[in-house]
DRENZA-525810 format. One record per residue (C-alpha): residue number from 1; residue in one letter; x, y negated, z. Coordinates in steps of 0.25 Angstrom, whole numbers. Each point is the difference from the previous one (the first is absolute). Layout:
// DRENZA-525810
+-----+---------+-------+-------+-------+
: num : residuo :    xx :    yy :    zz :
+-----+---------+-------+-------+-------+
: NUM :       A :     X :     Y :     Z :
...
+-----+---------+-------+-------+-------+
***
This chain:
// DRENZA-525810
+-----+---------+-------+-------+-------+
: num : residuo :    xx :    yy :    zz :
+-----+---------+-------+-------+-------+
:   1 :       M :    30 :  -143 :    62 :
:   2 :       V :    -9 :    12 :    -4 :
:   3 :       R :    -3 :    10 :    10 :
:   4 :       Q :     2 :    16 :    -4 :
:   5 :       Y :   -10 :     8 :     6 :
:   6 :       L :     1 :    15 :     1 :
:   7 :       T :   -11 :    10 :    -3 :
:   8 :       T :    -6 :     9 :    11 :
:   9 :       R :     8 :    14 :    -9 :
:  10 :       Q :    14 :    -9 :     1 :
:  11 :       V :    -2 :    -3 :    13 :
:  12 :       A :    -5 :    15 :     3 :
:  13 :       H :    13 :     3 :    -7 :
:  14 :       E :     8 :    -8 :     8 :
:  15 :       L :    -5 :     6 :    12 :
:  16 :       G :     3 :    14 :    -3 :
:  17 :       V :   -15 :     4 :     1 :
:  18 :       S :   -11 :     3 :    -8 :
:  19 :       L :   -11 :   -10 :    -6 :
:  20 :       N :   -11 :     8 :     7 :
:  21 :       T :     8 :    -3 :    13 :
:  22 :       V :     1 :   -15 :    -1 :
:  23 :       Y :   -14 :     0 :    -4 :
:  24 :       R :    -1 :     7 :    13 :
:  25 :       W :     8 :    -6 :    10 :
:  26 :       L :    -9 :   -14 :    -7 :
:  27 :       K :   -15 :     7 :     3 :
:  28 :       A :     7 :     3 :    15 :
:  29 :       E :     5 :   -14 :     1 :
:  30 :       R :    13 :     6 :     2 :
:  31 :       L :     7 :   -11 :    -9 :
:  32 :       P :    -5 :   -14 :    -2 :
:  33 :       E :    -9 :    -3 :   -13 :
:  34 :       P :     7 :    -9 :   -10 :
:  35 :       L :    -5 :   -10 :    -8 :
:  36 :       R :    -9 :     3 :   -13 :
:  37 :       D :     0 :    -6 :   -14 :
:  38 :       P :   -11 :    -8 :    -1 :
:  39 :       D :    -3 :     4 :   -15 :
:  40 :       N :    -1 :    15 :     3 :
:  41 :       N :     2 :     4 :    13 :
:  42 :       Y :    13 :     6 :     1 :
:  43 :       R :    10 :     1 :    11 :
:  44 :       L :    10 :    -9 :     0 :
:  45 :       W :    12 :     5 :     8 :
:  46 :       T :    11 :    -9 :     3 :
:  47 :       V :    15 :     3 :     2 :
:  48 :       E :    -1 :    -6 :    14 :
:  49 :       D :   -11 :    10 :     2 :
:  50 :       L :     9 :    11 :    -5 :
:  51 :       N :    10 :    -4 :    10 :
:  52 :       R :   -12 :    -1 :    12 :
:  53 :       L :    -5 :    12 :    -3 :
:  54 :       R :    14 :     8 :    -1 :
:  55 :       Q :     3 :    -7 :    14 :
:  56 :       A :   -13 :     5 :     5 :
:  57 :       A :     3 :    15 :    -5 :
:  58 :       S :    15 :    -1 :     5 :
:  59 :       E :    -7 :    -3 :    15 :
:  60 :       R :   -11 :    11 :    -1 :
:  61 :       V :    12 :    11 :    -1 :
+-----+---------+-------+-------+-------+
***
């Protein structure tokens, strides 16, 4: 089975925040750093990552 990955931009869109907000959260360690693509060092977000982020966001409110 081939795993589907989301871009950081897609994750930001799904969370309803700006791309810069996601980067700020990563820098402040409010979000766990996802896997990285070894070829280009892009972040590789999974659907499971997104679900965990949504749950963590709902617990903060």
